[in-house]
C-alpha positions as CSV (number, residue, x, y, z in Angstrom):
1,M,-17.3,7.2,-22.3
2,Q,-14.9,4.2,-22.7
3,P,-12.2,3.6,-20.1
4,S,-8.6,3.6,-21.4
5,D,-6.6,0.4,-22.0
6,E,-4.5,1.1,-18.9
7,T,-7.6,0.8,-16.8
8,Y,-8.4,-2.6,-18.2
9,I,-4.8,-3.7,-17.6
10,L,-4.8,-2.4,-14.0
11,Y,-8.1,-4.2,-13.1
12,G,-6.9,-7.4,-14.9
13,A,-3.7,-7.5,-12.9
14,L,-5.7,-6.8,-9.7
15,F,-8.1,-9.6,-10.5
16,I,-5.3,-12.0,-11.2
17,F,-3.6,-11.0,-7.9
18,V,-6.8,-11.6,-6.0
19,M,-7.5,-15.0,-7.6
20,F,-3.9,-16.2,-7.0
21,G,-4.3,-15.1,-3.4
22,L,-7.5,-17.1,-2.9
23,L,-6.0,-20.1,-4.7
24,F,-2.9,-20.0,-2.6
25,N,-5.0,-19.7,0.6
26,V,-7.1,-22.8,-0.4
27,V,-4.0,-24.8,-1.4
28,K,-2.2,-23.8,1.8
29,R,-5.2,-25.0,3.9
30,L,-5.6,-28.3,2.0
31,G,-1.9,-29.0,2.1
32,S,-1.4,-28.1,5.7
33,S,-4.0,-30.6,6.9
34,K,-2.4,-33.5,5.0
35,N,1.3,-33.0,4.5
36,F,2.5,-30.3,6.8
37,P,0.8,-30.3,10.2
38,P,1.7,-27.1,12.0
39,N,3.7,-27.4,15.2
40,K,1.3,-25.1,17.1
41,D,-1.6,-27.7,16.7
42,K,0.5,-30.4,18.3
43,K,1.4,-28.2,21.3
44,N,-2.2,-27.2,21.9
45,N,-3.5,-30.7,21.7
């Protein structure tokens, strides 16, 4: 039994959403350490 095209589209969109989320998380971590140090870290240290 083959799943319908709508199922593939749904899972494709979900996959893209998850990948963009992970990518954004990595970029945010790398960028925050170099360009934008958070103010909270300065207050704690």
